[in-house]
py3Dmol code that shows the C-alpha trace and the ligand (Angstrom):
import py3Dmol

protein = """\
ATOM      1  CA  MET A   1     -61.065-178.211  77.796  1.00  0.00           C
ATOM      2  CA  PRO A   2     -58.474-176.142  75.901  1.00  0.00           C
ATOM      3  CA  ARG A   3     -55.640-174.682  77.935  1.00  0.00           C
ATOM      4  CA  VAL A   4     -54.583-171.161  77.026  1.00  0.00           C
ATOM      5  CA  PHE A   5     -51.233-169.488  77.669  1.00  0.00           C
ATOM      6  CA  SER A   6     -49.836-166.100  76.713  1.00  0.00           C
ATOM      7  CA  GLY A   7     -47.260-163.639  77.998  1.00  0.00           C
ATOM      8  CA  ILE A   8     -46.657-159.930  77.722  1.00  0.00           C
ATOM      9  CA  GLN A   9     -43.309-158.185  78.231  1.00  0.00           C
ATOM     10  CA  PRO A  10     -42.886-155.396  80.782  1.00  0.00           C
ATOM     11  CA  THR A  11     -40.723-153.438  78.342  1.00  0.00           C
ATOM     12  CA  GLY A  12     -42.799-150.270  78.498  1.00  0.00           C
ATOM     13  CA  GLU A  13     -46.339-148.973  78.576  1.00  0.00           C
ATOM     14  CA  PRO A  14     -48.881-151.372  77.066  1.00  0.00           C
ATOM     15  CA  HIS A  15     -50.246-149.976  73.814  1.00  0.00           C
ATOM     16  CA  ILE A  16     -53.238-150.425  71.553  1.00  0.00           C
ATOM     17  CA  GLY A  17     -51.304-153.023  69.504  1.00  0.00           C
ATOM     18  CA  ASN A  18     -50.990-155.193  72.624  1.00  0.00           C
ATOM     19  CA  TYR A  19     -54.621-154.523  73.478  1.00  0.00           C
ATOM     20  CA  PHE A  20     -56.315-155.331  70.175  1.00  0.00           C
ATOM     21  CA  GLY A  21     -53.672-157.872  69.086  1.00  0.00           C
ATOM     22  CA  ALA A  22     -53.587-159.915  72.287  1.00  0.00           C
ATOM     23  CA  MET A  23     -55.120-158.605  75.533  1.00  0.00           C
ATOM     24  CA  GLN A  24     -58.700-158.528  74.229  1.00  0.00           C
ATOM     25  CA  ASN A  25     -58.354-162.207  73.396  1.00  0.00           C
ATOM     26  CA  TYR A  26     -56.950-162.880  76.889  1.00  0.00           C
ATOM     27  CA  VAL A  27     -60.211-161.558  78.300  1.00  0.00           C
ATOM     28  CA  LYS A  28     -62.400-163.434  75.805  1.00  0.00           C
ATOM     29  CA  LEU A  29     -60.623-166.761  76.391  1.00  0.00           C
ATOM     30  CA  GLY A  30     -60.533-166.093  80.139  1.00  0.00           C
ATOM     31  CA  ASP A  31     -64.325-165.822  80.124  1.00  0.00           C
ATOM     32  CA  LEU A  32     -64.531-169.153  78.293  1.00  0.00           C
ATOM     33  CA  TYR A  33     -61.906-171.234  80.073  1.00  0.00           C
ATOM     34  CA  GLY A  34     -61.459-169.673  83.530  1.00  0.00           C
ATOM     35  CA  LYS A  35     -58.386-170.876  85.445  1.00  0.00           C
ATOM     36  CA  ASN A  36     -57.320-172.840  82.356  1.00  0.00           C
ATOM     37  CA  SER A  37     -56.442-169.458  80.827  1.00  0.00           C
ATOM     38  CA  ILE A  38     -52.929-168.753  82.028  1.00  0.00           C
ATOM     39  CA  TYR A  39     -51.314-165.344  81.481  1.00  0.00           C
ATOM     40  CA  CYS A  40     -48.090-163.885  82.694  1.00  0.00           C
ATOM     41  CA  VAL A  41     -45.952-160.798  82.663  1.00  0.00           C
ATOM     42  CA  VAL A  42     -42.777-162.172  81.095  1.00  0.00           C
ATOM     43  CA  ASP A  43     -40.090-160.263  82.967  1.00  0.00           C
ATOM     44  CA  LEU A  44     -37.373-162.795  82.023  1.00  0.00           C
ATOM     45  CA  HIS A  45     -38.056-162.078  78.353  1.00  0.00           C
ATOM     46  CA  ALA A  46     -37.845-158.361  79.054  1.00  0.00           C
ATOM     47  CA  LEU A  47     -34.192-158.788  80.050  1.00  0.00           C
ATOM     48  CA  THR A  48     -33.395-159.289  76.361  1.00  0.00           C
ATOM     49  CA  SER A  49     -34.332-155.657  75.769  1.00  0.00           C
ATOM     50  CA  PRO A  50     -31.355-153.278  76.142  1.00  0.00           C
ATOM     51  CA  THR A  51     -33.303-150.934  78.429  1.00  0.00           C
ATOM     52  CA  ALA A  52     -34.509-153.588  80.872  1.00  0.00           C
ATOM     53  CA  PHE A  53     -31.490-153.761  83.186  1.00  0.00           C
ATOM     54  CA  ASP A  54     -32.823-151.120  85.514  1.00  0.00           C
ATOM     55  CA  ARG A  55     -33.846-152.554  88.865  1.00  0.00           C
ATOM     56  CA  GLN A  56     -36.498-149.984  89.743  1.00  0.00           C
ATOM     57  CA  LEU A  57     -37.880-149.694  86.256  1.00  0.00           C
ATOM     58  CA  LEU A  58     -38.268-153.440  85.646  1.00  0.00           C
ATOM     59  CA  ALA A  59     -40.148-154.003  88.912  1.00  0.00           C
ATOM     60  CA  GLN A  60     -42.377-150.966  88.344  1.00  0.00           C
ATOM     61  CA  ARG A  61     -43.142-151.912  84.745  1.00  0.00           C
ATOM     62  CA  THR A  62     -43.931-155.491  85.788  1.00  0.00           C
ATOM     63  CA  PHE A  63     -46.412-154.241  88.371  1.00  0.00           C
ATOM     64  CA  ASP A  64     -47.911-151.723  85.928  1.00  0.00           C
ATOM     65  CA  MET A  65     -48.305-154.355  83.226  1.00  0.00           C
ATOM     66  CA  ALA A  66     -50.265-156.585  85.605  1.00  0.00           C
ATOM     67  CA  LEU A  67     -52.414-153.616  86.602  1.00  0.00           C
ATOM     68  CA  ALA A  68     -53.100-152.753  82.947  1.00  0.00           C
ATOM     69  CA  ASN A  69     -54.245-156.294  82.228  1.00  0.00           C
ATOM     70  CA  PHE A  70     -56.660-156.164  85.149  1.00  0.00           C
ATOM     71  CA  ALA A  71     -57.850-152.743  83.942  1.00  0.00           C
ATOM     72  CA  VAL A  72     -58.813-154.102  80.512  1.00  0.00           C
ATOM     73  CA  GLY A  73     -61.028-156.670  82.193  1.00  0.00           C
ATOM     74  CA  LEU A  74     -58.943-159.706  83.173  1.00  0.00           C
ATOM     75  CA  ASP A  75     -60.224-160.924  86.495  1.00  0.00           C
ATOM     76  CA  PRO A  76     -57.419-162.575  88.515  1.00  0.00           C
ATOM     77  CA  GLN A  77     -60.056-164.495  90.503  1.00  0.00           C
ATOM     78  CA  LYS A  78     -61.276-166.039  87.269  1.00  0.00           C
ATOM     79  CA  VAL A  79     -58.031-166.644  85.296  1.00  0.00           C
ATOM     80  CA  THR A  80     -54.472-167.586  86.294  1.00  0.00           C
ATOM     81  CA  PHE A  81     -52.284-164.469  86.174  1.00  0.00           C
ATOM     82  CA  PHE A  82     -48.717-164.221  87.488  1.00  0.00           C
ATOM     83  CA  VAL A  83     -45.164-162.970  86.940  1.00  0.00           C
ATOM     84  CA  GLN A  84     -42.846-165.286  84.988  1.00  0.00           C
ATOM     85  CA  SER A  85     -39.839-165.030  87.342  1.00  0.00           C
ATOM     86  CA  HIS A  86     -42.052-166.155  90.248  1.00  0.00           C
ATOM     87  CA  VAL A  87     -42.301-169.615  88.666  1.00  0.00           C
ATOM     88  CA  PRO A  88     -38.707-170.898  88.275  1.00  0.00           C
ATOM     89  CA  GLU A  89     -39.803-173.985  86.311  1.00  0.00           C
ATOM     90  CA  HIS A  90     -39.941-171.772  83.182  1.00  0.00           C
ATOM     91  CA  GLN A  91     -36.150-171.532  83.195  1.00  0.00           C
ATOM     92  CA  GLU A  92     -35.600-175.194  83.952  1.00  0.00           C
ATOM     93  CA  LEU A  93     -37.735-176.346  81.027  1.00  0.00           C
ATOM     94  CA  SER A  94     -36.175-173.700  78.815  1.00  0.00           C
ATOM     95  CA  TRP A  95     -32.698-175.160  79.448  1.00  0.00           C
ATOM     96  CA  ILE A  96     -33.855-178.630  78.425  1.00  0.00           C
ATOM     97  CA  PHE A  97     -35.412-177.211  75.241  1.00  0.00           C
ATOM     98  CA  THR A  98     -32.253-175.224  74.492  1.00  0.00           C
ATOM     99  CA  ASN A  99     -30.514-178.520  73.990  1.00  0.00           C
ATOM    100  CA  LEU A 100     -33.139-179.699  71.506  1.00  0.00           C
ATOM    101  CA  THR A 101     -32.899-176.558  69.360  1.00  0.00           C
ATOM    102  CA  PRO A 102     -30.191-175.990  66.754  1.00  0.00           C
ATOM    103  CA  VAL A 103     -28.592-172.525  66.812  1.00  0.00           C
ATOM    104  CA  GLY A 104     -29.246-172.227  63.059  1.00  0.00           C
ATOM    105  CA  GLU A 105     -33.011-172.395  63.598  1.00  0.00           C
ATOM    106  CA  LEU A 106     -32.852-169.612  66.157  1.00  0.00           C
ATOM    107  CA  GLU A 107     -30.707-167.458  63.890  1.00  0.00           C
ATOM    108  CA  ARG A 108     -33.408-167.702  61.223  1.00  0.00           C
ATOM    109  CA  MET A 109     -36.074-166.103  63.443  1.00  0.00           C
ATOM    110  CA  THR A 110     -37.018-162.762  61.864  1.00  0.00           C
ATOM    111  CA  GLN A 111     -37.560-161.035  65.209  1.00  0.00           C
ATOM    112  CA  TYR A 112     -34.014-162.038  66.245  1.00  0.00           C
ATOM    113  CA  LYS A 113     -32.624-160.814  62.935  1.00  0.00           C
ATOM    114  CA  ASP A 114     -34.456-157.465  63.160  1.00  0.00           C
ATOM    115  CA  LYS A 115     -33.516-156.813  66.781  1.00  0.00           C
ATOM    116  CA  SER A 116     -29.917-158.062  66.634  1.00  0.00           C
ATOM    117  CA  GLU A 117     -29.186-155.903  63.562  1.00  0.00           C
ATOM    118  CA  GLN A 118     -29.748-152.828  65.703  1.00  0.00           C
ATOM    119  CA  LEU A 119     -27.327-153.894  68.454  1.00  0.00           C
ATOM    120  CA  GLU A 120     -23.556-153.589  68.624  1.00  0.00           C
ATOM    121  CA  SER A 121     -23.285-156.493  71.054  1.00  0.00           C
ATOM    122  CA  VAL A 122     -26.071-159.107  70.884  1.00  0.00           C
ATOM    123  CA  PRO A 123     -26.962-160.836  74.191  1.00  0.00           C
ATOM    124  CA  SER A 124     -27.302-164.602  73.754  1.00  0.00           C
ATOM    125  CA  GLY A 125     -30.649-164.297  75.580  1.00  0.00           C
ATOM    126  CA  LEU A 126     -32.049-162.578  72.495  1.00  0.00           C
ATOM    127  CA  LEU A 127     -31.194-165.649  70.450  1.00  0.00           C
ATOM    128  CA  MET A 128     -32.718-167.962  73.090  1.00  0.00           C
ATOM    129  CA  TYR A 129     -35.901-165.878  73.449  1.00  0.00           C
ATOM    130  CA  PRO A 130     -38.098-168.276  71.406  1.00  0.00           C
ATOM    131  CA  VAL A 131     -36.857-171.291  73.393  1.00  0.00           C
ATOM    132  CA  LEU A 132     -37.930-169.647  76.649  1.00  0.00           C
ATOM    133  CA  MET A 133     -41.241-168.805  74.980  1.00  0.00           C
ATOM    134  CA  ALA A 134     -41.708-172.469  74.016  1.00  0.00           C
ATOM    135  CA  ALA A 135     -41.019-173.413  77.656  1.00  0.00           C
ATOM    136  CA  ASP A 136     -43.545-170.811  78.884  1.00  0.00           C
ATOM    137  CA  ILE A 137     -46.276-172.370  76.751  1.00  0.00           C
ATOM    138  CA  LEU A 138     -45.437-176.057  77.102  1.00  0.00           C
ATOM    139  CA  LEU A 139     -44.813-175.897  80.860  1.00  0.00           C
ATOM    140  CA  TYR A 140     -48.608-175.760  81.132  1.00  0.00           C
ATOM    141  CA  LYS A 141     -49.259-178.095  78.166  1.00  0.00           C
ATOM    142  CA  ALA A 142     -51.166-175.193  76.628  1.00  0.00           C
ATOM    143  CA  ASP A 143     -52.705-175.755  73.208  1.00  0.00           C
ATOM    144  CA  THR A 144     -54.019-172.235  72.475  1.00  0.00           C
ATOM    145  CA  VAL A 145     -51.835-169.123  72.421  1.00  0.00           C
ATOM    146  CA  PRO A 146     -53.475-165.714  71.887  1.00  0.00           C
ATOM    147  CA  VAL A 147     -50.832-163.520  70.224  1.00  0.00           C
ATOM    148  CA  GLY A 148     -50.289-160.966  67.486  1.00  0.00           C
ATOM    149  CA  GLU A 149     -49.070-162.037  64.061  1.00  0.00           C
ATOM    150  CA  ASP A 150     -45.453-161.118  64.901  1.00  0.00           C
ATOM    151  CA  GLN A 151     -45.304-164.252  67.075  1.00  0.00           C
ATOM    152  CA  THR A 152     -46.263-166.719  64.306  1.00  0.00           C
ATOM    153  CA  GLN A 153     -42.714-167.945  63.713  1.00  0.00           C
ATOM    154  CA  HIS A 154     -42.103-168.419  67.438  1.00  0.00           C
ATOM    155  CA  ILE A 155     -45.270-170.512  67.793  1.00  0.00           C
ATOM    156  CA  GLU A 156     -44.172-172.651  64.843  1.00  0.00           C
ATOM    157  CA  LEU A 157     -40.843-173.227  66.618  1.00  0.00           C
ATOM    158  CA  THR A 158     -42.724-174.154  69.805  1.00  0.00           C
ATOM    159  CA  ARG A 159     -44.593-176.809  67.826  1.00  0.00           C
ATOM    160  CA  GLU A 160     -41.304-178.070  66.436  1.00  0.00           C
ATOM    161  CA  ILE A 161     -39.774-178.286  69.937  1.00  0.00           C
ATOM    162  CA  ALA A 162     -42.859-180.140  71.228  1.00  0.00           C
ATOM    163  CA  ARG A 163     -42.511-182.627  68.349  1.00  0.00           C
ATOM    164  CA  LYS A 164     -38.799-183.126  69.033  1.00  0.00           C
ATOM    165  CA  PHE A 165     -39.333-183.671  72.747  1.00  0.00           C
ATOM    166  CA  ASN A 166     -42.191-186.109  72.117  1.00  0.00           C
ATOM    167  CA  HIS A 167     -40.084-188.004  69.597  1.00  0.00           C
ATOM    168  CA  ALA A 168     -37.084-188.216  71.935  1.00  0.00           C
ATOM    169  CA  PHE A 169     -38.847-188.912  75.240  1.00  0.00           C
ATOM    170  CA  GLY A 170     -42.379-190.104  74.417  1.00  0.00           C
ATOM    171  CA  GLU A 171     -45.693-188.295  73.902  1.00  0.00           C
ATOM    172  CA  THR A 172     -45.752-185.432  76.418  1.00  0.00           C
ATOM    173  CA  PHE A 173     -46.663-182.065  74.931  1.00  0.00           C
ATOM    174  CA  PRO A 174     -49.485-180.851  72.649  1.00  0.00           C
ATOM    175  CA  GLU A 175     -48.579-178.844  69.536  1.00  0.00           C
ATOM    176  CA  PRO A 176     -50.048-175.445  70.382  1.00  0.00           C
ATOM    177  CA  LYS A 177     -51.789-173.145  67.913  1.00  0.00           C
ATOM    178  CA  ALA A 178     -51.835-169.362  67.774  1.00  0.00           C
ATOM    179  CA  GLU A 179     -55.168-167.588  68.254  1.00  0.00           C
ATOM    180  CA  TYR A 180     -55.237-164.250  66.430  1.00  0.00           C
ATOM    181  CA  ASN A 181     -57.557-161.304  66.408  1.00  0.00           C
ATOM    182  CA  ARG A 182     -58.032-161.185  62.626  1.00  0.00           C
ATOM    183  CA  GLN A 183     -58.965-157.485  62.816  1.00  0.00           C
ATOM    184  CA  ALA A 184     -55.692-156.585  64.531  1.00  0.00           C
ATOM    185  CA  LEU A 185     -52.956-158.856  63.268  1.00  0.00           C
ATOM    186  CA  ARG A 186     -50.202-156.225  63.185  1.00  0.00           C
ATOM    187  CA  ILE A 187     -51.193-152.733  64.222  1.00  0.00           C
ATOM    188  CA  PRO A 188     -48.920-150.084  62.712  1.00  0.00           C
ATOM    189  CA  GLY A 189     -47.017-147.581  64.844  1.00  0.00           C
ATOM    190  CA  VAL A 190     -48.374-144.034  64.961  1.00  0.00           C
ATOM    191  CA  ASP A 191     -45.056-142.751  63.544  1.00  0.00           C
ATOM    192  CA  GLY A 192     -45.729-144.785  60.391  1.00  0.00           C
ATOM    193  CA  ASN A 193     -42.558-146.819  61.036  1.00  0.00           C
ATOM    194  CA  GLY A 194     -43.703-150.447  60.906  1.00  0.00           C
ATOM    195  CA  LYS A 195     -45.370-152.392  63.720  1.00  0.00           C
ATOM    196  CA  MET A 196     -46.339-150.540  66.883  1.00  0.00           C
ATOM    197  CA  GLY A 197     -43.965-151.830  69.587  1.00  0.00           C
ATOM    198  CA  LYS A 198     -43.090-150.906  73.162  1.00  0.00           C
ATOM    199  CA  SER A 199     -39.366-151.121  72.630  1.00  0.00           C
ATOM    200  CA  LYS A 200     -39.574-148.652  69.746  1.00  0.00           C
ATOM    201  CA  GLY A 201     -40.470-145.968  72.275  1.00  0.00           C
ATOM    202  CA  GLU A 202     -43.318-143.561  72.757  1.00  0.00           C
ATOM    203  CA  THR A 203     -43.173-142.125  69.240  1.00  0.00           C
ATOM    204  CA  SER A 204     -44.419-145.499  67.951  1.00  0.00           C
ATOM    205  CA  THR A 205     -47.138-146.212  70.486  1.00  0.00           C
ATOM    206  CA  LEU A 206     -50.579-145.068  71.526  1.00  0.00           C
ATOM    207  CA  GLY A 207     -50.515-146.110  75.166  1.00  0.00           C
ATOM    208  CA  LEU A 208     -53.538-147.771  76.670  1.00  0.00           C
ATOM    209  CA  LEU A 209     -53.138-145.655  79.798  1.00  0.00           C
ATOM    210  CA  GLU A 210     -51.648-142.594  78.114  1.00  0.00           C
ATOM    211  CA  PRO A 211     -53.377-139.253  78.800  1.00  0.00           C
ATOM    212  CA  LEU A 212     -55.900-138.599  76.037  1.00  0.00           C
ATOM    213  CA  ASP A 213     -54.455-135.175  75.182  1.00  0.00           C
ATOM    214  CA  ALA A 214     -51.020-136.800  74.625  1.00  0.00           C
ATOM    215  CA  ILE A 215     -52.686-139.352  72.326  1.00  0.00           C
ATOM    216  CA  TRP A 216     -54.349-136.536  70.396  1.00  0.00           C
ATOM    217  CA  GLN A 217     -50.999-134.742  69.962  1.00  0.00           C
ATOM    218  CA  LYS A 218     -49.580-137.898  68.359  1.00  0.00           C
ATOM    219  CA  LEU A 219     -52.629-138.442  66.126  1.00  0.00           C
ATOM    220  CA  ARG A 220     -52.634-134.787  65.073  1.00  0.00           C
ATOM    221  CA  VAL A 221     -49.194-135.117  63.463  1.00  0.00           C
ATOM    222  CA  ALA A 222     -49.478-138.777  62.406  1.00  0.00           C
ATOM    223  CA  PRO A 223     -48.706-139.420  58.719  1.00  0.00           C
ATOM    224  CA  THR A 224     -51.658-140.062  56.363  1.00  0.00           C
ATOM    225  CA  ASP A 225     -51.847-141.253  52.752  1.00  0.00           C
ATOM    226  CA  PRO A 226     -48.775-139.517  51.232  1.00  0.00           C
ATOM    227  CA  ALA A 227     -50.540-139.239  47.848  1.00  0.00           C
ATOM    228  CA  ARG A 228     -53.093-136.883  49.402  1.00  0.00           C
ATOM    229  CA  VAL A 229     -51.094-133.665  49.279  1.00  0.00           C
ATOM    230  CA  ARG A 230     -53.923-131.087  49.315  1.00  0.00           C
ATOM    231  CA  ARG A 231     -57.277-131.148  51.123  1.00  0.00           C
ATOM    232  CA  THR A 232     -58.990-131.349  47.723  1.00  0.00           C
ATOM    233  CA  ASP A 233     -57.037-134.464  46.629  1.00  0.00           C
ATOM    234  CA  PRO A 234     -58.854-137.782  47.021  1.00  0.00           C
ATOM    235  CA  GLY A 235     -57.054-140.222  49.334  1.00  0.00           C
ATOM    236  CA  ASP A 236     -56.837-143.966  49.862  1.00  0.00           C
ATOM    237  CA  PRO A 237     -57.916-144.873  53.435  1.00  0.00           C
ATOM    238  CA  ASP A 238     -56.463-148.359  52.967  1.00  0.00           C
ATOM    239  CA  LYS A 239     -53.013-146.753  52.714  1.00  0.00           C
ATOM    240  CA  CYS A 240     -53.491-144.592  55.779  1.00  0.00           C
ATOM    241  CA  LEU A 241     -52.867-145.664  59.374  1.00  0.00           C
ATOM    242  CA  ILE A 242     -55.713-143.410  60.528  1.00  0.00           C
ATOM    243  CA  GLY A 243     -57.944-145.587  58.319  1.00  0.00           C
ATOM    244  CA  ASP A 244     -56.520-148.678  60.053  1.00  0.00           C
ATOM    245  CA  TYR A 245     -57.154-147.219  63.495  1.00  0.00           C
ATOM    246  CA  HIS A 246     -60.756-146.272  62.587  1.00  0.00           C
ATOM    247  CA  LYS A 247     -61.423-149.974  62.008  1.00  0.00           C
ATOM    248  CA  LEU A 248     -60.417-150.628  65.627  1.00  0.00           C
ATOM    249  CA  PHE A 249     -62.079-147.712  67.369  1.00  0.00           C
ATOM    250  CA  SER A 250     -65.028-146.453  65.307  1.00  0.00           C
ATOM    251  CA  ASP A 251     -68.523-147.787  64.665  1.00  0.00           C
ATOM    252  CA  LEU A 252     -69.523-148.922  61.172  1.00  0.00           C
ATOM    253  CA  PRO A 253     -71.365-145.700  60.127  1.00  0.00           C
ATOM    254  CA  THR A 254     -68.278-143.648  61.073  1.00  0.00           C
ATOM    255  CA  ILE A 255     -65.951-146.019  59.220  1.00  0.00           C
ATOM    256  CA  ASP A 256     -68.185-145.764  56.108  1.00  0.00           C
ATOM    257  CA  LEU A 257     -68.281-141.992  56.434  1.00  0.00           C
ATOM    258  CA  VAL A 258     -64.518-141.497  56.683  1.00  0.00           C
ATOM    259  CA  TYR A 259     -63.583-144.120  54.068  1.00  0.00           C
ATOM    260  CA  GLN A 260     -66.067-142.669  51.576  1.00  0.00           C
ATOM    261  CA  GLY A 261     -65.142-139.108  52.546  1.00  0.00           C
ATOM    262  CA  CYS A 262     -61.417-139.766  52.095  1.00  0.00           C
ATOM    263  CA  ARG A 263     -61.882-141.365  48.662  1.00  0.00           C
ATOM    264  CA  THR A 264     -63.971-138.420  47.402  1.00  0.00           C
ATOM    265  CA  ALA A 265     -62.043-135.676  49.242  1.00  0.00           C
ATOM    266  CA  GLY A 266     -65.285-135.033  51.134  1.00  0.00           C
ATOM    267  CA  ILE A 267     -63.524-135.041  54.508  1.00  0.00           C
ATOM    268  CA  GLY A 268     -60.146-133.568  55.455  1.00  0.00           C
ATOM    269  CA  CYS A 269     -57.512-135.469  57.415  1.00  0.00           C
ATOM    270  CA  VAL A 270     -57.905-133.296  60.528  1.00  0.00           C
ATOM    271  CA  ASP A 271     -61.660-133.933  60.722  1.00  0.00           C
ATOM    272  CA  CYS A 272     -61.046-137.621  60.067  1.00  0.00           C
ATOM    273  CA  LYS A 273     -58.569-137.673  62.975  1.00  0.00           C
ATOM    274  CA  LYS A 274     -61.046-135.848  65.244  1.00  0.00           C
ATOM    275  CA  LEU A 275     -63.661-138.519  64.554  1.00  0.00           C
ATOM    276  CA  LEU A 276     -61.074-141.172  65.347  1.00  0.00           C
ATOM    277  CA  MET A 277     -60.236-139.420  68.617  1.00  0.00           C
ATOM    278  CA  LYS A 278     -63.897-139.660  69.598  1.00  0.00           C
ATOM    279  CA  GLY A 279     -63.750-143.466  69.274  1.00  0.00           C
ATOM    280  CA  VAL A 280     -60.390-143.615  71.071  1.00  0.00           C
ATOM    281  CA  THR A 281     -61.828-141.608  73.972  1.00  0.00           C
ATOM    282  CA  GLU A 282     -64.915-143.832  74.234  1.00  0.00           C
ATOM    283  CA  HIS A 283     -62.772-146.977  74.253  1.00  0.00           C
ATOM    284  CA  LEU A 284     -59.969-145.920  76.545  1.00  0.00           C
ATOM    285  CA  THR A 285     -61.800-143.853  79.170  1.00  0.00           C
ATOM    286  CA  PRO A 286     -63.345-146.827  81.026  1.00  0.00           C
ATOM    287  CA  ILE A 287     -60.005-148.711  80.925  1.00  0.00           C
ATOM    288  CA  GLN A 288     -58.141-145.677  82.259  1.00  0.00           C
ATOM    289  CA  ASP A 289     -60.763-145.163  84.978  1.00  0.00           C
ATOM    290  CA  ARG A 290     -60.402-148.782  86.117  1.00  0.00           C
ATOM    291  CA  ALA A 291     -56.599-148.418  86.118  1.00  0.00           C
ATOM    292  CA  GLU A 292     -56.905-145.348  88.323  1.00  0.00           C
ATOM    293  CA  THR A 293     -59.100-147.268  90.795  1.00  0.00           C
ATOM    294  CA  LEU A 294     -56.575-150.128  90.871  1.00  0.00           C
ATOM    295  CA  ARG A 295     -53.712-147.685  91.489  1.00  0.00           C
ATOM    296  CA  GLN A 296     -55.477-146.660  94.705  1.00  0.00           C
ATOM    297  CA  ASP A 297     -55.414-150.308  95.802  1.00  0.00           C
ATOM    298  CA  PRO A 298     -51.915-151.703  95.036  1.00  0.00           C
ATOM    299  CA  ASP A 299     -52.471-154.574  97.487  1.00  0.00           C
ATOM    300  CA  PHE A 300     -55.147-155.939  95.184  1.00  0.00           C
ATOM    301  CA  VAL A 301     -52.555-156.299  92.397  1.00  0.00           C
ATOM    302  CA  ARG A 302     -49.859-157.691  94.730  1.00  0.00           C
ATOM    303  CA  ASP A 303     -52.187-160.253  96.325  1.00  0.00           C
ATOM    304  CA  ALA A 304     -53.452-161.316  92.916  1.00  0.00           C
ATOM    305  CA  LEU A 305     -49.868-161.933  91.727  1.00  0.00           C
ATOM    306  CA  VAL A 306     -48.947-163.937  94.838  1.00  0.00           C
ATOM    307  CA  GLN A 307     -52.032-166.097  94.402  1.00  0.00           C
ATOM    308  CA  GLY A 308     -51.474-166.370  90.615  1.00  0.00           C
ATOM    309  CA  ALA A 309     -47.907-167.666  91.050  1.00  0.00           C
ATOM    310  CA  ARG A 310     -49.194-170.274  93.521  1.00  0.00           C
ATOM    311  CA  GLU A 311     -51.823-171.445  91.024  1.00  0.00           C
ATOM    312  CA  ALA A 312     -49.355-171.513  88.129  1.00  0.00           C
ATOM    313  CA  ARG A 313     -46.814-173.555  90.104  1.00  0.00           C
ATOM    314  CA  ALA A 314     -49.512-176.050  91.073  1.00  0.00           C
ATOM    315  CA  ILE A 315     -50.121-176.697  87.360  1.00  0.00           C
ATOM    316  CA  ALA A 316     -46.448-176.587  86.336  1.00  0.00           C
ATOM    317  CA  ALA A 317     -44.959-178.755  89.119  1.00  0.00           C
ATOM    318  CA  PRO A 318     -46.385-182.164  88.082  1.00  0.00           C
ATOM    319  CA  ILE A 319     -45.678-181.442  84.399  1.00  0.00           C
ATOM    320  CA  MET A 320     -42.074-180.548  85.219  1.00  0.00           C
ATOM    321  CA  ASP A 321     -41.809-183.683  87.324  1.00  0.00           C
ATOM    322  CA  GLU A 322     -42.982-185.763  84.368  1.00  0.00           C
ATOM    323  CA  VAL A 323     -40.363-184.034  82.192  1.00  0.00           C
ATOM    324  CA  ARG A 324     -37.541-184.657  84.696  1.00  0.00           C
ATOM    325  CA  THR A 325     -38.443-188.357  84.844  1.00  0.00           C
ATOM    326  CA  LYS A 326     -38.631-188.673  81.052  1.00  0.00           C
ATOM    327  CA  VAL A 327     -35.341-186.840  80.513  1.00  0.00           C
ATOM    328  CA  GLY A 328     -33.684-189.127  83.059  1.00  0.00           C
ATOM    329  CA  PHE A 329     -32.566-186.865  85.893  1.00  0.00           C
ATOM    330  CA  LEU A 330     -31.503-188.834  88.957  1.00  0.00           C
ATOM    331  CA  LYS A 331     -34.275-189.031  91.534  1.00  0.00           C
ATOM    332  CA  LEU A 332     -33.507-189.721  95.162  1.00  0.00           C
ATOM    333  CA  GLY A 333     -36.481-190.901  97.123  1.00  0.00           C
TER     334      GLY A 333
END
"""
ligand_1 = """\
35
AQP
N -48.463 -153.875 66.818
C -49.037 -154.985 67.241
N -50.141 -155.473 66.635
C -50.749 -156.618 67.082
N -50.283 -157.331 68.137
C -49.181 -156.889 68.770
N -48.484 -157.342 69.835
C -47.440 -156.523 70.069
N -47.426 -155.520 69.189
C -48.497 -155.704 68.364
C -48.821 -158.529 70.604
O -48.876 -158.166 71.977
C -48.453 -159.283 72.778
C -47.404 -158.842 73.758
O -46.209 -158.622 73.035
P -44.904 -157.958 73.556
O -44.959 -157.806 75.018
O -43.733 -158.625 72.954
O -45.138 -156.518 72.918
P -44.340 -155.512 72.005
O -45.060 -154.231 72.069
O -44.094 -156.134 70.689
O -43.064 -155.294 72.854
P -41.554 -155.333 72.626
O -40.330 -155.749 72.570
O -41.302 -154.861 73.856
O -41.495 -155.587 71.150
P -41.142 -154.601 69.965
O -39.721 -154.890 69.649
O -42.055 -155.005 68.871
O -41.318 -153.218 70.484
C -47.938 -160.342 71.800
O -48.923 -161.317 71.631
C -47.723 -159.585 70.527
O -47.850 -160.399 69.381
"""
view = py3Dmol.view(width=600, height=400)
view.addModel(protein, "pdb")
view.setStyle({"model": 0}, {"cartoon": {"style": "trace"}})
view.addModel(ligand_1, "xyz")
view.setStyle({"model": 1}, {"stick": {}})
view.zoomTo()
view.show()
């Protein structure tokens, strides 16, 4: 049976990019593979974000991220769900992999290049991020990794690290493959500034648990096809992020209506956005309702995370033991 692993950073409110790009697949694969679907809130990764060194905020965001995943339909009784720092083997394996990975390869990672360019002082953790990610995945010998397209290069590096380890110490790890949602490879930010991302702040994101009127305020002013200057100008819905979002939230007749209407100037951008908001409301209301119910029962989330860490360690411990033996650490007794 395939083994699935994926992680999500507690760097802010989960957004629709996380949801359609990754979390929906967590649920789908969870239904198929049960406890062999392993998901975690990667709080160690979050430390590479400049805003993460806030004791209260990190703990709260970690808890909220777990809650959001349960609200979208992940059942902690059915899958394995935990917090990364609760399973220390992630860091141990990461250190071993660090020594199999040339610095030059890490410096070539586009996410590192993009993020480090914006920083005056670059933490070395940002460079090592993909090594820790490889350890996260391989610690469970996972072969399937549901992620958005932005993680493609990191998964390729994970495969490379698995190959290197296997070559040096004997066949141990599978070479994992990414599992994408082809309809949501890279969801654009609502500010029109590249990929939607938590660390870009609230101007970029449509939060999964964000009040619907706040979402509408962002959609109302969101950029559309710049070539469509007047209401009477025809537009190109393929060059408009509202067109992209319709494909995620609206039914086929609505998508046909707005795409056709935009091309013939038969519908204005405001009406097009209102139709989108209808789909957004239908999608997000049940998720937000479930989140509200879970907020009334924080012990449910806490207990699930305690149990999840226990389950994850039970899988990781023998694999880590195998690794220690193969690497040649001294064993006493
Ligand atoms: N815009 C997106 N479209 C599709 N998939 C996405 N993912 C993230 N953004 C999009 C996928 O969501 C999973 C969790 O990734 P993350 O926790 O790294 O999310 P993030 O929003 O990208 O958060 P950050 O740092 O905190 O990153 P940036 O710098 O982008 O803002 C992953 O599977 C990811 O691919």
